[in-house]
PDB file of N, CA, C, O and CB in Angstrom:
ATOM      1  N   UNK A   1      71.754  90.670 102.954  1.00  0.00           N
ATOM      2  CA  UNK A   1      72.215  89.358 103.376  1.00  0.00           C
ATOM      3  C   UNK A   1      71.373  88.891 104.551  1.00  0.00           C
ATOM      4  O   UNK A   1      71.630  89.263 105.696  1.00  0.00           O
ATOM      5  CB  UNK A   1      73.717  89.387 103.749  1.00  0.00           C
ATOM      6  N   UNK A   2      70.409  88.110 104.275  1.00  0.00           N
ATOM      7  CA  UNK A   2      69.528  87.665 105.332  1.00  0.00           C
ATOM      8  C   UNK A   2      69.784  86.209 105.696  1.00  0.00           C
ATOM      9  O   UNK A   2      69.566  85.808 106.839  1.00  0.00           O
ATOM     10  CB  UNK A   2      68.085  87.856 104.922  1.00  0.00           C
ATOM     11  N   UNK A   3      70.232  85.437 104.763  1.00  0.00           N
ATOM     12  CA  UNK A   3      70.468  84.030 104.987  1.00  0.00           C
ATOM     13  C   UNK A   3      71.706  83.826 105.871  1.00  0.00           C
ATOM     14  O   UNK A   3      72.768  84.388 105.605  1.00  0.00           O
ATOM     15  CB  UNK A   3      70.630  83.300 103.650  1.00  0.00           C
ATOM     16  N   UNK A   4      71.552  83.010 106.928  1.00  0.00           N
ATOM     17  CA  UNK A   4      72.680  82.778 107.849  1.00  0.00           C
ATOM     18  C   UNK A   4      73.877  82.175 107.138  1.00  0.00           C
ATOM     19  O   UNK A   4      75.019  82.526 107.431  1.00  0.00           O
ATOM     20  CB  UNK A   4      72.254  81.863 108.992  1.00  0.00           C
ATOM     21  N   UNK A   5      73.624  81.279 106.214  1.00  0.00           N
ATOM     22  CA  UNK A   5      74.716  80.641 105.478  1.00  0.00           C
ATOM     23  C   UNK A   5      75.495  81.675 104.667  1.00  0.00           C
ATOM     24  O   UNK A   5      76.725  81.629 104.621  1.00  0.00           O
ATOM     25  CB  UNK A   5      74.169  79.537 104.551  1.00  0.00           C
ATOM     26  N   UNK A   6      74.788  82.604 104.031  1.00  0.00           N
ATOM     27  CA  UNK A   6      75.451  83.660 103.268  1.00  0.00           C
ATOM     28  C   UNK A   6      76.275  84.552 104.190  1.00  0.00           C
ATOM     29  O   UNK A   6      77.391  84.944 103.846  1.00  0.00           O
ATOM     30  CB  UNK A   6      74.418  84.500 102.498  1.00  0.00           C
ATOM     31  N   UNK A   7      75.730  84.870 105.352  1.00  0.00           N
ATOM     32  CA  UNK A   7      76.445  85.719 106.311  1.00  0.00           C
ATOM     33  C   UNK A   7      77.712  85.018 106.776  1.00  0.00           C
ATOM     34  O   UNK A   7      78.779  85.631 106.823  1.00  0.00           O
ATOM     35  CB  UNK A   7      75.546  86.065 107.521  1.00  0.00           C
ATOM     36  N   UNK A   8      77.603  83.739 107.120  1.00  0.00           N
ATOM     37  CA  UNK A   8      78.784  82.988 107.571  1.00  0.00           C
ATOM     38  C   UNK A   8      79.842  82.896 106.470  1.00  0.00           C
ATOM     39  O   UNK A   8      81.038  83.004 106.742  1.00  0.00           O
ATOM     40  CB  UNK A   8      78.376  81.575 108.021  1.00  0.00           C
ATOM     41  N   UNK A   9      79.397  82.696 105.230  1.00  0.00           N
ATOM     42  CA  UNK A   9      80.336  82.624 104.112  1.00  0.00           C
ATOM     43  C   UNK A   9      81.053  83.964 103.931  1.00  0.00           C
ATOM     44  O   UNK A   9      82.261  84.010 103.695  1.00  0.00           O
ATOM     45  CB  UNK A   9      79.601  82.228 102.811  1.00  0.00           C
ATOM     46  N   UNK A  10      80.291  85.046 104.045  1.00  0.00           N
ATOM     47  CA  UNK A  10      80.881  86.386 103.894  1.00  0.00           C
ATOM     48  C   UNK A  10      81.870  86.677 105.016  1.00  0.00           C
ATOM     49  O   UNK A  10      82.906  87.302 104.787  1.00  0.00           O
ATOM     50  CB  UNK A  10      79.779  87.464 103.873  1.00  0.00           C
ATOM     51  N   UNK A  11      81.556  86.229 106.226  1.00  0.00           N
ATOM     52  CA  UNK A  11      82.471  86.416 107.364  1.00  0.00           C
ATOM     53  C   UNK A  11      83.793  85.706 107.088  1.00  0.00           C
ATOM     54  O   UNK A  11      84.863  86.256 107.351  1.00  0.00           O
ATOM     55  CB  UNK A  11      81.836  85.881 108.681  1.00  0.00           C
ATOM     56  N   UNK A  12      83.719  84.491 106.560  1.00  0.00           N
ATOM     57  CA  UNK A  12      84.941  83.742 106.240  1.00  0.00           C
ATOM     58  C   UNK A  12      85.752  84.482 105.189  1.00  0.00           C
ATOM     59  O   UNK A  12      86.971  84.600 105.316  1.00  0.00           O
ATOM     60  CB  UNK A  12      84.600  82.319 105.746  1.00  0.00           C
ATOM     61  N   UNK A  13      85.090  84.982 104.154  1.00  0.00           N
ATOM     62  CA  UNK A  13      85.789  85.728 103.102  1.00  0.00           C
ATOM     63  C   UNK A  13      86.485  86.964 103.674  1.00  0.00           C
ATOM     64  O   UNK A  13      87.640  87.246 103.354  1.00  0.00           O
ATOM     65  CB  UNK A  13      84.804  86.142 101.995  1.00  0.00           C
ATOM     66  N   UNK A  14      85.768  87.689 104.519  1.00  0.00           N
ATOM     67  CA  UNK A  14      86.343  88.895 105.102  1.00  0.00           C
ATOM     68  C   UNK A  14      87.475  88.566 106.068  1.00  0.00           C
ATOM     69  O   UNK A  14      88.453  89.310 106.150  1.00  0.00           O
ATOM     70  CB  UNK A  14      85.266  89.697 105.818  1.00  0.00           C
ATOM     71  N   UNK A  15      87.353  87.460 106.799  1.00  0.00           N
ATOM     72  CA  UNK A  15      88.435  87.024 107.697  1.00  0.00           C
ATOM     73  C   UNK A  15      89.713  86.738 106.907  1.00  0.00           C
ATOM     74  O   UNK A  15      90.813  87.085 107.337  1.00  0.00           O
ATOM     75  CB  UNK A  15      88.008  85.764 108.490  1.00  0.00           C
ATOM     76  N   UNK A  16      89.551  86.104 105.755  1.00  0.00           N
ATOM     77  CA  UNK A  16      90.710  85.798 104.907  1.00  0.00           C
ATOM     78  C   UNK A  16      91.360  87.095 104.426  1.00  0.00           C
ATOM     79  O   UNK A  16      92.581  87.238 104.472  1.00  0.00           O
ATOM     80  CB  UNK A  16      90.291  84.918 103.693  1.00  0.00           C
ATOM     81  N   UNK A  17      90.543  88.029 103.968  1.00  0.00           N
ATOM     82  CA  UNK A  17      91.079  89.316 103.512  1.00  0.00           C
ATOM     83  C   UNK A  17      91.770  90.057 104.657  1.00  0.00           C
ATOM     84  O   UNK A  17      92.810  90.684 104.457  1.00  0.00           O
ATOM     85  CB  UNK A  17      89.955  90.188 102.921  1.00  0.00           C
ATOM     86  N   UNK A  18      91.188  89.983 105.856  1.00  0.00           N
ATOM     87  CA  UNK A  18      91.755  90.633 107.039  1.00  0.00           C
ATOM     88  C   UNK A  18      93.127  90.044 107.367  1.00  0.00           C
ATOM     89  O   UNK A  18      94.072  90.782 107.646  1.00  0.00           O
ATOM     90  CB  UNK A  18      90.804  90.483 108.249  1.00  0.00           C
ATOM     91  N   UNK A  19      93.233  88.707 107.331  1.00  0.00           N
ATOM     92  CA  UNK A  19      94.524  88.055 107.602  1.00  0.00           C
ATOM     93  C   UNK A  19      95.553  88.394 106.528  1.00  0.00           C
ATOM     94  O   UNK A  19      96.728  88.608 106.828  1.00  0.00           O
ATOM     95  CB  UNK A  19      94.346  86.531 107.692  1.00  0.00           C
ATOM     96  N   UNK A  20      95.101  88.442 105.268  1.00  0.00           N
ATOM     97  CA  UNK A  20      96.015  88.800 104.175  1.00  0.00           C
ATOM     98  C   UNK A  20      96.555  90.216 104.355  1.00  0.00           C
ATOM     99  O   UNK A  20      97.746  90.464 104.169  1.00  0.00           O
ATOM    100  CB  UNK A  20      95.303  88.678 102.817  1.00  0.00           C
ATOM    101  N   UNK A  21      95.665  91.140 104.719  1.00  0.00           N
ATOM    102  CA  UNK A  21      96.109  92.517 104.954  1.00  0.00           C
ATOM    103  C   UNK A  21      97.099  92.578 106.110  1.00  0.00           C
ATOM    104  O   UNK A  21      98.079  93.321 106.059  1.00  0.00           O
ATOM    105  CB  UNK A  21      94.906  93.430 105.241  1.00  0.00           C
ATOM    106  N   UNK A  22      96.842  91.807 107.135  1.00  0.00           N
ATOM    107  CA  UNK A  22      97.746  91.762 108.281  1.00  0.00           C
ATOM    108  C   UNK A  22      99.134  91.304 107.845  1.00  0.00           C
ATOM    109  O   UNK A  22     100.144  91.863 108.273  1.00  0.00           O
ATOM    110  CB  UNK A  22      97.192  90.826 109.372  1.00  0.00           C
ATOM    111  N   UNK A  23      99.176  90.294 106.998  1.00  0.00           N
ATOM    112  CA  UNK A  23     100.463  89.788 106.509  1.00  0.00           C
ATOM    113  C   UNK A  23     101.177  90.833 105.655  1.00  0.00           C
ATOM    114  O   UNK A  23     102.391  91.004 105.772  1.00  0.00           O
ATOM    115  CB  UNK A  23     100.257  88.498 105.698  1.00  0.00           C
ATOM    116  N   UNK A  24     100.441  91.526 104.805  1.00  0.00           N
ATOM    117  CA  UNK A  24     101.039  92.561 103.943  1.00  0.00           C
ATOM    118  C   UNK A  24     101.571  93.709 104.794  1.00  0.00           C
ATOM    119  O   UNK A  24     102.677  94.199 104.565  1.00  0.00           O
ATOM    120  CB  UNK A  24     100.001  93.092 102.916  1.00  0.00           C
ATOM    121  N   UNK A  25     100.780  94.135 105.776  1.00  0.00           N
ATOM    122  CA  UNK A  25     101.217  95.221 106.662  1.00  0.00           C
ATOM    123  C   UNK A  25     102.472  94.818 107.415  1.00  0.00           C
ATOM    124  O   UNK A  25     103.404  95.613 107.541  1.00  0.00           O
ATOM    125  CB  UNK A  25     100.101  95.601 107.654  1.00  0.00           C
ATOM    126  N   UNK A  26     102.506  93.601 107.913  1.00  0.00           N
ATOM    127  CA  UNK A  26     103.690  93.099 108.639  1.00  0.00           C
ATOM    128  C   UNK A  26     104.908  93.086 107.719  1.00  0.00           C
ATOM    129  O   UNK A  26     105.995  93.503 108.118  1.00  0.00           O
ATOM    130  CB  UNK A  26     103.430  91.671 109.201  1.00  0.00           C
ATOM    131  N   UNK A  27     104.727  92.612 106.499  1.00  0.00           N
ATOM    132  CA  UNK A  27     105.841  92.538 105.548  1.00  0.00           C
ATOM    133  C   UNK A  27     106.364  93.937 105.213  1.00  0.00           C
ATOM    134  O   UNK A  27     107.574  94.160 105.194  1.00  0.00           O
ATOM    135  CB  UNK A  27     105.402  91.812 104.259  1.00  0.00           C
ATOM    136  N   UNK A  28     105.459  94.871 104.952  1.00  0.00           N
ATOM    137  CA  UNK A  28     105.876  96.235 104.622  1.00  0.00           C
ATOM    138  C   UNK A  28     106.586  96.898 105.796  1.00  0.00           C
ATOM    139  O   UNK A  28     107.572  97.611 105.607  1.00  0.00           O
ATOM    140  CB  UNK A  28     104.667  97.074 104.203  1.00  0.00           C
ATOM    141  N   UNK A  29     106.091  96.667 106.999  1.00  0.00           N
ATOM    142  CA  UNK A  29     106.694  97.258 108.187  1.00  0.00           C
ATOM    143  C   UNK A  29     108.078  96.673 108.440  1.00  0.00           C
ATOM    144  O   UNK A  29     109.015  97.399 108.774  1.00  0.00           O
ATOM    145  CB  UNK A  29     105.796  97.040 109.407  1.00  0.00           C
ATOM    146  N   UNK A  30     108.201  95.365 108.281  1.00  0.00           N
ATOM    147  CA  UNK A  30     109.472  94.687 108.521  1.00  0.00           C
ATOM    148  C   UNK A  30     110.503  95.068 107.471  1.00  0.00           C
ATOM    149  O   UNK A  30     111.692  95.181 107.771  1.00  0.00           O
ATOM    150  CB  UNK A  30     109.274  93.173 108.536  1.00  0.00           C
ATOM    151  N   UNK A  31     110.043  95.267 106.225  1.00  0.00           N
ATOM    152  CA  UNK A  31     110.929  95.596 105.108  1.00  0.00           C
ATOM    153  C   UNK A  31     111.624  96.936 105.326  1.00  0.00           C
ATOM    154  O   UNK A  31     112.799  97.091 104.990  1.00  0.00           O
ATOM    155  CB  UNK A  31     110.141  95.623 103.797  1.00  0.00           C
ATOM    156  N   UNK A  32     110.906  97.896 105.884  1.00  0.00           N
ATOM    157  CA  UNK A  32     111.505  99.194 106.135  1.00  0.00           C
ATOM    158  C   UNK A  32     111.374 100.173 104.983  1.00  0.00           C
ATOM    159  O   UNK A  32     111.526 101.379 105.177  1.00  0.00           O
ATOM    160  CB  UNK A  32     112.931  99.017 106.459  1.00  0.00           C
ATOM    161  N   UNK A  33     111.098  99.680 103.801  1.00  0.00           N
ATOM    162  CA  UNK A  33     110.946 100.543 102.623  1.00  0.00           C
ATOM    163  C   UNK A  33     109.472 100.606 102.244  1.00  0.00           C
ATOM    164  O   UNK A  33     109.055 100.081 101.212  1.00  0.00           O
ATOM    165  CB  UNK A  33     111.805 100.021 101.423  1.00  0.00           C
ATOM    166  N   UNK A  34     108.704 101.252 103.091  1.00  0.00           N
ATOM    167  CA  UNK A  34     107.266 101.293 102.849  1.00  0.00           C
ATOM    168  C   UNK A  34     106.772 102.732 102.706  1.00  0.00           C
ATOM    169  O   UNK A  34     107.354 103.678 103.236  1.00  0.00           O
ATOM    170  CB  UNK A  34     106.515 100.589 103.982  1.00  0.00           C
ATOM    171  N   UNK A  35     105.695 102.844 101.980  1.00  0.00           N
ATOM    172  CA  UNK A  35     105.038 104.118 101.763  1.00  0.00           C
ATOM    173  C   UNK A  35     104.065 104.330 102.923  1.00  0.00           C
ATOM    174  O   UNK A  35     103.159 103.524 103.130  1.00  0.00           O
ATOM    175  CB  UNK A  35     104.301 104.159 100.372  1.00  0.00           C
ATOM    176  N   UNK A  36     104.251 105.410 103.677  1.00  0.00           N
ATOM    177  CA  UNK A  36     103.416 105.677 104.848  1.00  0.00           C
ATOM    178  C   UNK A  36     101.942 105.800 104.486  1.00  0.00           C
ATOM    179  O   UNK A  36     101.080 105.326 105.226  1.00  0.00           O
ATOM    180  CB  UNK A  36     103.880 106.945 105.539  1.00  0.00           C
ATOM    181  N   UNK A  37     101.648 106.429 103.363  1.00  0.00           N
ATOM    182  CA  UNK A  37     100.262 106.595 102.941  1.00  0.00           C
ATOM    183  C   UNK A  37      99.636 105.240 102.622  1.00  0.00           C
ATOM    184  O   UNK A  37      98.506 104.958 103.021  1.00  0.00           O
ATOM    185  CB  UNK A  37     100.177 107.527 101.718  1.00  0.00           C
ATOM    186  N   UNK A  38     100.376 104.412 101.903  1.00  0.00           N
ATOM    187  CA  UNK A  38      99.883 103.077 101.576  1.00  0.00           C
ATOM    188  C   UNK A  38      99.649 102.264 102.853  1.00  0.00           C
ATOM    189  O   UNK A  38      98.638 101.572 102.977  1.00  0.00           O
ATOM    190  CB  UNK A  38     100.878 102.346 100.648  1.00  0.00           C
ATOM    191  N   UNK A  39     100.567 102.351 103.778  1.00  0.00           N
ATOM    192  CA  UNK A  39     100.447 101.627 105.038  1.00  0.00           C
ATOM    193  C   UNK A  39      99.223 102.091 105.824  1.00  0.00           C
ATOM    194  O   UNK A  39      98.498 101.270 106.386  1.00  0.00           O
ATOM    195  CB  UNK A  39     101.714 101.808 105.878  1.00  0.00           C
ATOM    196  N   UNK A  40      98.992 103.395 105.866  1.00  0.00           N
ATOM    197  CA  UNK A  40      97.806 103.923 106.556  1.00  0.00           C
ATOM    198  C   UNK A  40      96.523 103.439 105.903  1.00  0.00           C
ATOM    199  O   UNK A  40      95.559 103.096 106.587  1.00  0.00           O
ATOM    200  CB  UNK A  40      97.832 105.451 106.571  1.00  0.00           C
ATOM    201  N   UNK A  41      96.517 103.413 104.577  1.00  0.00           N
ATOM    202  CA  UNK A  41      95.321 102.947 103.859  1.00  0.00           C
ATOM    203  C   UNK A  41      95.051 101.469 104.128  1.00  0.00           C
ATOM    204  O   UNK A  41      93.903 101.063 104.310  1.00  0.00           O
ATOM    205  CB  UNK A  41      95.479 103.181 102.349  1.00  0.00           C
ATOM    206  N   UNK A  42      96.107 100.677 104.151  1.00  0.00           N
ATOM    207  CA  UNK A  42      95.942  99.253 104.441  1.00  0.00           C
ATOM    208  C   UNK A  42      95.418  99.033 105.857  1.00  0.00           C
ATOM    209  O   UNK A  42      94.543  98.196 106.083  1.00  0.00           O
ATOM    210  CB  UNK A  42      97.270  98.517 104.254  1.00  0.00           C
ATOM    211  N   UNK A  43      95.962  99.791 106.806  1.00  0.00           N
ATOM    212  CA  UNK A  43      95.506  99.662 108.190  1.00  0.00           C
ATOM    213  C   UNK A  43      94.048 100.108 108.335  1.00  0.00           C
ATOM    214  O   UNK A  43      93.278  99.503 109.080  1.00  0.00           O
ATOM    215  CB  UNK A  43      96.406 100.485 109.126  1.00  0.00           C
ATOM    216  N   UNK A  44      93.684 101.162 107.622  1.00  0.00           N
ATOM    217  CA  UNK A  44      92.303 101.636 107.671  1.00  0.00           C
ATOM    218  C   UNK A  44      91.359 100.585 107.090  1.00  0.00           C
ATOM    219  O   UNK A  44      90.293 100.323 107.647  1.00  0.00           O
ATOM    220  CB  UNK A  44      92.159 102.968 106.907  1.00  0.00           C
ATOM    221  N   UNK A  45      91.755  99.991 105.978  1.00  0.00           N
ATOM    222  CA  UNK A  45      90.933  98.936 105.362  1.00  0.00           C
ATOM    223  C   UNK A  45      90.794  97.749 106.309  1.00  0.00           C
ATOM    224  O   UNK A  45      89.722  97.154 106.417  1.00  0.00           O
ATOM    225  CB  UNK A  45      91.549  98.475 104.017  1.00  0.00           C
ATOM    226  N   UNK A  46      91.878  97.413 106.990  1.00  0.00           N
ATOM    227  CA  UNK A  46      91.854  96.299 107.938  1.00  0.00           C
ATOM    228  C   UNK A  46      90.858  96.584 109.069  1.00  0.00           C
ATOM    229  O   UNK A  46      90.105  95.697 109.472  1.00  0.00           O
ATOM    230  CB  UNK A  46      93.271  96.046 108.515  1.00  0.00           C
ATOM    231  N   UNK A  47      90.855  97.805 109.573  1.00  0.00           N
ATOM    232  CA  UNK A  47      89.897  98.177 110.625  1.00  0.00           C
ATOM    233  C   UNK A  47      88.459  98.157 110.113  1.00  0.00           C
ATOM    234  O   UNK A  47      87.545  97.747 110.828  1.00  0.00           O
ATOM    235  CB  UNK A  47      90.229  99.567 111.175  1.00  0.00           C
ATOM    236  N   UNK A  48      88.268  98.600 108.875  1.00  0.00           N
ATOM    237  CA  UNK A  48      86.923  98.564 108.283  1.00  0.00           C
ATOM    238  C   UNK A  48      86.428  97.124 108.172  1.00  0.00           C
ATOM    239  O   UNK A  48      85.265  96.834 108.454  1.00  0.00           O
ATOM    240  CB  UNK A  48      86.922  99.237 106.888  1.00  0.00           C
ATOM    241  N   UNK A  49      87.313  96.238 107.764  1.00  0.00           N
ATOM    242  CA  UNK A  49      86.943  94.830 107.666  1.00  0.00           C
ATOM    243  C   UNK A  49      86.560  94.270 109.032  1.00  0.00           C
ATOM    244  O   UNK A  49      85.572  93.547 109.160  1.00  0.00           O
ATOM    245  CB  UNK A  49      88.092  94.017 107.065  1.00  0.00           C
ATOM    246  N   UNK A  50      87.344  94.608 110.043  1.00  0.00           N
ATOM    247  CA  UNK A  50      87.062  94.122 111.394  1.00  0.00           C
ATOM    248  C   UNK A  50      85.685  94.606 111.861  1.00  0.00           C
ATOM    249  O   UNK A  50      84.914  93.839 112.435  1.00  0.00           O
ATOM    250  CB  UNK A  50      88.161  94.591 112.379  1.00  0.00           C
ATOM    251  N   UNK A  51      85.389  95.867 111.613  1.00  0.00           N
ATOM    252  CA  UNK A  51      84.085  96.418 111.998  1.00  0.00           C
ATOM    253  C   UNK A  51      82.946  95.723 111.258  1.00  0.00           C
ATOM    254  O   UNK A  51      81.914  95.409 111.851  1.00  0.00           O
ATOM    255  CB  UNK A  51      84.042  97.926 111.723  1.00  0.00           C
ATOM    256  N   UNK A  52      83.135  95.485 109.967  1.00  0.00           N
ATOM    257  CA  UNK A  52      82.093  94.835 109.172  1.00  0.00           C
ATOM    258  C   UNK A  52      81.885  93.385 109.617  1.00  0.00           C
ATOM    259  O   UNK A  52      80.752  92.906 109.679  1.00  0.00           O
ATOM    260  CB  UNK A  52      82.453  94.883 107.677  1.00  0.00           C
ATOM    261  N   UNK A  53      82.978  92.695 109.925  1.00  0.00           N
ATOM    262  CA  UNK A  53      82.886  91.324 110.430  1.00  0.00           C
ATOM    263  C   UNK A  53      82.091  91.305 111.731  1.00  0.00           C
ATOM    264  O   UNK A  53      81.249  90.431 111.936  1.00  0.00           O
ATOM    265  CB  UNK A  53      84.298  90.720 110.648  1.00  0.00           C
ATOM    266  N   UNK A  54      82.357  92.261 112.599  1.00  0.00           N
ATOM    267  CA  UNK A  54      81.633  92.356 113.869  1.00  0.00           C
ATOM    268  C   UNK A  54      80.141  92.576 113.633  1.00  0.00           C
ATOM    269  O   UNK A  54      79.306  91.952 114.287  1.00  0.00           O
ATOM    270  CB  UNK A  54      82.204  93.494 114.729  1.00  0.00           C
ATOM    271  N   UNK A  55      79.808  93.465 112.697  1.00  0.00           N
ATOM    272  CA  UNK A  55      78.395  93.702 112.377  1.00  0.00           C
ATOM    273  C   UNK A  55      77.711  92.449 111.851  1.00  0.00           C
ATOM    274  O   UNK A  55      76.573  92.153 112.217  1.00  0.00           O
ATOM    275  CB  UNK A  55      78.269  94.819 111.353  1.00  0.00           C
ATOM    276  N   UNK A  56      78.405  91.720 110.996  1.00  0.00           N
ATOM    277  CA  UNK A  56      77.825  90.495 110.458  1.00  0.00           C
ATOM    278  C   UNK A  56      77.628  89.446 111.555  1.00  0.00           C
ATOM    279  O   UNK A  56      76.614  88.749 111.582  1.00  0.00           O
ATOM    280  CB  UNK A  56      78.714  89.933 109.346  1.00  0.00           C
ATOM    281  N   UNK A  57      78.598  89.343 112.450  1.00  0.00           N
ATOM    282  CA  UNK A  57      78.479  88.385 113.546  1.00  0.00           C
ATOM    283  C   UNK A  57      77.302  88.753 114.456  1.00  0.00           C
ATOM    284  O   UNK A  57      76.628  87.873 114.992  1.00  0.00           O
ATOM    285  CB  UNK A  57      79.791  88.330 114.360  1.00  0.00           C
ATOM    286  N   UNK A  58      77.063  90.038 114.625  1.00  0.00           N
ATOM    287  CA  UNK A  58      75.944  90.478 115.446  1.00  0.00           C
ATOM    288  C   UNK A  58      74.606  90.077 114.801  1.00  0.00           C
ATOM    289  O   UNK A  58      73.628  89.825 115.505  1.00  0.00           O
ATOM    290  CB  UNK A  58      76.006  92.006 115.656  1.00  0.00           C
ATOM    291  N   UNK A  59      74.568  90.019 113.475  1.00  0.00           N
ATOM    292  CA  UNK A  59      73.354  89.598 112.788  1.00  0.00           C
ATOM    293  C   UNK A  59      73.034  88.125 113.046  1.00  0.00           C
ATOM    294  O   UNK A  59      71.880  87.707 112.956  1.00  0.00           O
ATOM    295  CB  UNK A  59      73.490  89.845 111.295  1.00  0.00           C
ATOM    296  N   UNK A  60      74.058  87.351 113.364  1.00  0.00           N
ATOM    297  CA  UNK A  60      73.852  85.933 113.616  1.00  0.00           C
ATOM    298  C   UNK A  60      73.316  85.652 115.021  1.00  0.00           C
ATOM    299  O   UNK A  60      72.786  84.573 115.283  1.00  0.00           O
ATOM    300  CB  UNK A  60      75.146  85.191 113.409  1.00  0.00           C
ATOM    301  N   UNK A  61      73.456  86.625 115.919  1.00  0.00           N
ATOM    302  CA  UNK A  61      72.994  86.456 117.297  1.00  0.00           C
ATOM    303  C   UNK A  61      71.507  86.774 117.342  1.00  0.00           C
ATOM    304  O   UNK A  61      71.089  87.860 116.941  1.00  0.00           O
ATOM    305  CB  UNK A  61      73.794  87.370 118.287  1.00  0.00           C
ATOM    306  N   UNK A  62      70.704  85.826 117.831  1.00  0.00           N
ATOM    307  CA  UNK A  62      69.260  86.100 117.882  1.00  0.00           C
ATOM    308  C   UNK A  62      68.930  87.196 118.894  1.00  0.00           C
ATOM    309  O   UNK A  62      69.617  87.373 119.901  1.00  0.00           O
ATOM    310  CB  UNK A  62      68.490  84.822 118.234  1.00  0.00           C
ATOM    311  N   UNK A  63      67.858  87.921 118.591  1.00  0.00           N
ATOM    312  CA  UNK A  63      67.407  88.973 119.514  1.00  0.00           C
ATOM    313  C   UNK A  63      66.828  88.332 120.760  1.00  0.00           C
ATOM    314  O   UNK A  63      66.020  87.406 120.682  1.00  0.00           O
ATOM    315  CB  UNK A  63      66.355  89.901 118.841  1.00  0.00           C
ATOM    316  N   UNK A  64      67.247  88.833 121.905  1.00  0.00           N
ATOM    317  CA  UNK A  64      66.747  88.329 123.174  1.00  0.00           C
ATOM    318  C   UNK A  64      65.890  89.423 123.793  1.00  0.00           C
ATOM    319  O   UNK A  64      66.373  90.533 124.017  1.00  0.00           O
ATOM    320  CB  UNK A  64      67.918  87.907 124.130  1.00  0.00           C
ATOM    321  N   UNK A  65      64.622  89.125 124.073  1.00  0.00           N
ATOM    322  CA  UNK A  65      63.790  90.160 124.688  1.00  0.00           C
ATOM    323  C   UNK A  65      64.304  90.556 126.065  1.00  0.00           C
ATOM    324  O   UNK A  65      64.795  89.717 126.820  1.00  0.00           O
ATOM    325  CB  UNK A  65      62.352  89.682 124.796  1.00  0.00           C
ATOM    326  N   UNK A  66      64.189  91.824 126.380  1.00  0.00           N
ATOM    327  CA  UNK A  66      64.691  92.331 127.671  1.00  0.00           C
ATOM    328  C   UNK A  66      63.761  91.973 128.799  1.00  0.00           C
ATOM    329  O   UNK A  66      64.026  92.318 129.950  1.00  0.00           O
ATOM    330  CB  UNK A  66      64.876  93.841 127.625  1.00  0.00           C
TER     331      UNK A  66
END
């Protein structure tokens, strides 16, 4: 992914998935009848998305010589 437009589009897609996971995790936690393993997997995926979003955002920042 070298094109800035593609990177920005991917960031938006991942942000949407991240928010959706947040909503699912909140619903499962509030419900009280949740599978701990499933909840851990969802939280792990959410963290992976956050890390990937951060990496993509870093690609958008131009290199500044020291």
